[in-house]
C-alpha positions in Angstrom: 0.0 0.0 0.0 1.2 3.4 -0.9 0.0 6.7 0.5 0.2 10.1 -1.3 -1.4 13.5 -1.4 -2.9 15.1 -4.5 -4.6 18.5 -4.5 -5.0 18.4 -0.8 -6.6 14.9 -0.6 -4.7 12.0 1.0 -5.0 8.8 -1.1 -4.0 5.2 -0.5 -3.4 2.9 -3.5 -2.9 -0.9 -3.6 -3.2 -3.7 -6.1 -5.1 -7.0 -5.8 -5.5 -9.6 -8.5 -4.1 -7.2 -11.1 -6.6 -4.4 -10.3 -5.4 -1.2 -8.8 -7.5 0.5 -6.1 -7.4 4.2 -5.2 -9.0 5.0 -1.9 -9.6 7.8 0.6 -9.9 7.2 4.3 -7.9 4.5 6.1 -8.3 1.4 4.0 -6.9 -1.8 5.3 -6.7 -3.5 1.8 -9.3 -6.1 2.9 -12.6 -6.5 1.1 -16.0 -6.9 2.7 -19.0 -8.5 1.0 -21.8 -6.0 1.2 -24.4 -7.7 -1.0 -24.6 -10.9 -3.0 -27.1 -10.9 -5.9 -28.2 -13.0 -8.8 -26.1 -10.9 -11.3 -23.3 -9.4 -9.2 -21.7 -9.2 -5.8 -21.0 -5.9 -4.2 -17.8 -5.5 -2.1 -16.4 -2.6 -0.2 -12.8 -1.9 1.0 -12.7 -1.9 4.8 -11.8 1.5 6.2 -12.2 3.4 2.9 -14.5 6.4 2.5 -14.3 6.4 -1.3 -12.9 3.8 -3.8 -12.3 3.6 -7.5 -10.6 0.7 -9.2 -9.3 -0.3 -12.6 -6.3 -1.4 -14.5 -5.1 2.1 -15.4 -2.4 4.2 -13.9 -2.8 6.6 -10.9 -3.7 9.6 -13.1 -6.5 7.7 -14.8 -7.9 6.5 -11.5 -7.6 10.0 -10.0 -9.7 11.3 -13.0 -12.2 8.5 -12.4 -12.3 9.4 -8.7 -13.0 13.1 -9.5 -15.9 12.1 -11.7 -17.3 9.6 -9.1 -17.1 12.1 -6.2 -18.1 15.2 -8.1 -21.7 15.4 -6.7 -20.6 14.7 -3.2 -17.8 17.3 -3.3 -19.5 20.1 -5.2 -23.2 19.8 -4.3 -23.1 18.2 -0.8 -19.8 19.9 0.2 -18.3 16.6 1.5 -14.5 16.7 1.9 -12.3 13.7 1.7 
């Protein structure tokens, strides 16, 4: 796990099974099953407040994070 700060936000990144995860909060790197459905299973990263994942580099994941959290940051005023 690697921690870094970008634009005032502290991130943690780690890789599991070839997929890179970019998280805020205090992630442990462990996954928790939240919901098991007929078509998909939903997992969360223990200790994380926001998560994006993919096979891209950090900059691509950061752009995805900005898009995913845009409403929470700009409309609701949530800070990470």
